[in-house]
C-alpha positions as CSV (number, residue, x, y, z in Angstrom):
1,M,33.4,-81.1,2.9
2,D,31.8,-84.0,1.1
3,L,28.5,-82.9,-0.2
4,S,27.8,-86.2,-2.1
5,G,25.9,-87.9,0.8
6,E,24.9,-87.9,4.3
7,Q,27.3,-86.6,6.9
8,D,27.9,-87.9,10.4
9,D,26.9,-85.7,13.3
10,K,29.8,-84.0,14.8
11,F,29.9,-81.5,17.6
12,P,32.4,-78.6,17.2
13,P,35.2,-78.4,19.7
14,E,35.0,-75.6,22.2
15,L,31.5,-74.6,21.0
16,K,30.3,-71.3,22.5
17,V,26.7,-70.0,22.1
18,L,25.6,-66.7,23.3
19,V,22.0,-65.5,23.2
20,N,21.6,-61.8,23.9
21,G,25.0,-61.9,25.7
22,I,24.1,-64.9,27.9
23,E,26.2,-68.1,27.4
24,L,24.5,-71.4,27.0
25,D,25.9,-74.6,28.5
26,T,27.0,-76.7,25.5
27,K,28.7,-79.5,27.5
28,G,27.6,-83.0,26.8
29,G,27.5,-83.2,23.0
30,P,25.1,-82.5,20.2
31,F,21.6,-82.0,21.4
32,P,18.8,-79.5,20.6
33,M,19.2,-76.4,22.7
34,D,16.1,-74.5,23.8
35,I,16.9,-70.8,23.8
36,T,13.4,-69.5,24.3
37,A,14.1,-68.4,28.0
38,L,17.0,-66.2,26.7
39,C,15.0,-64.6,23.9
40,K,13.0,-61.3,24.0
41,I,9.6,-62.5,22.8
42,T,8.0,-59.3,21.5
43,C,7.3,-58.1,17.9
44,D,9.8,-55.3,18.1
45,A,12.6,-57.0,19.9
46,L,16.0,-57.8,18.5
47,N,17.6,-61.2,19.5
48,L,21.3,-61.7,18.9
49,I,22.6,-65.3,18.6
50,Q,26.4,-65.7,18.4
51,V,28.1,-69.0,17.7
52,S,31.8,-69.7,17.7
53,S,34.2,-72.6,17.8
54,I,37.8,-73.6,17.4
55,G,37.0,-76.1,14.7
56,L,39.6,-74.9,12.3
57,G,39.3,-76.3,8.8
58,N,36.0,-77.9,9.4
59,Y,32.6,-76.9,8.3
60,Y,29.5,-77.1,10.7
61,V,25.8,-76.4,10.0
62,I,23.4,-75.0,12.6
63,S,19.7,-74.5,12.5
64,V,17.7,-72.0,14.4
65,S,14.0,-72.6,14.2
66,L,11.1,-70.5,15.1
67,V,8.3,-72.9,16.3
68,K,4.9,-72.7,17.7
69,K,4.5,-74.8,20.9
70,L,1.4,-76.8,21.3
71,T,0.0,-78.8,24.0
72,V,-0.8,-82.5,23.4
73,S,-4.6,-81.9,23.6
74,N,-4.3,-78.9,21.1
75,L,-2.4,-81.1,18.7
76,I,-4.8,-84.0,18.9
77,E,-7.6,-81.6,18.3
78,K,-5.9,-80.2,15.2
79,L,-5.3,-83.6,13.9
80,K,-8.9,-84.7,14.4
81,T,-10.3,-81.8,12.3
82,K,-8.1,-82.6,9.3
83,K,-9.1,-85.1,6.7
84,P,-6.8,-87.9,5.9
85,L,-4.5,-87.2,2.9
86,T,-4.2,-89.4,-0.2
87,M,-0.7,-90.6,-1.2
88,Q,-0.8,-88.1,-4.1
89,D,-1.8,-85.3,-1.8
90,T,1.2,-86.1,0.4
91,Q,3.6,-86.1,-2.5
92,T,2.3,-82.8,-3.8
93,L,2.4,-81.3,-0.3
94,S,6.0,-82.4,0.2
95,I,7.2,-80.9,-3.0
96,F,5.4,-77.6,-2.2
97,R,6.8,-77.4,1.3
98,R,10.4,-77.9,0.1
99,C,10.0,-75.2,-2.5
100,W,8.4,-72.5,-0.3
101,K,9.8,-73.3,3.2
102,K,12.4,-70.7,3.2
103,H,10.3,-68.1,1.5
104,R,7.4,-68.5,4.0
105,L,9.7,-68.4,7.0
106,V,11.3,-65.2,5.8
107,Q,7.9,-63.6,5.0
108,E,6.5,-64.6,8.4
109,C,9.4,-63.3,10.3
110,R,9.3,-60.1,8.4
111,S,5.7,-59.6,8.9
112,R,6.0,-60.2,12.7
113,R,9.3,-58.2,12.8
114,M,10.7,-60.9,15.1
115,V,13.8,-61.5,13.1
116,R,15.7,-58.8,11.4
117,G,18.6,-59.3,8.9
118,L,17.7,-63.1,8.3
119,Q,19.8,-64.3,5.4
120,F,19.9,-67.6,3.5
């Protein structure tokens, strides 16, 4: 695996994704998969995501993101209430977010007890 630069998007052959024992349709190539309907959305629920492939000798990266869904009107209202950022503010915020992104995600998941055994 070449880590010196950007990698082309490749979809693993014979990809199989199970969420809580239910198989997702992965035909058609690389695309974001919304697994919300297959997840148990409660504070004490345990969700199991299993990913397998026959891509022998190749390395693949997956991402599972916990996101908050907003309506367009909610998003516009949030944007209107925030003051514009200066270039310096944006650069500082970008550095801060990169440093703390994993830490905050793990802390939030642990506090909500939505994800157990999350490892990086």
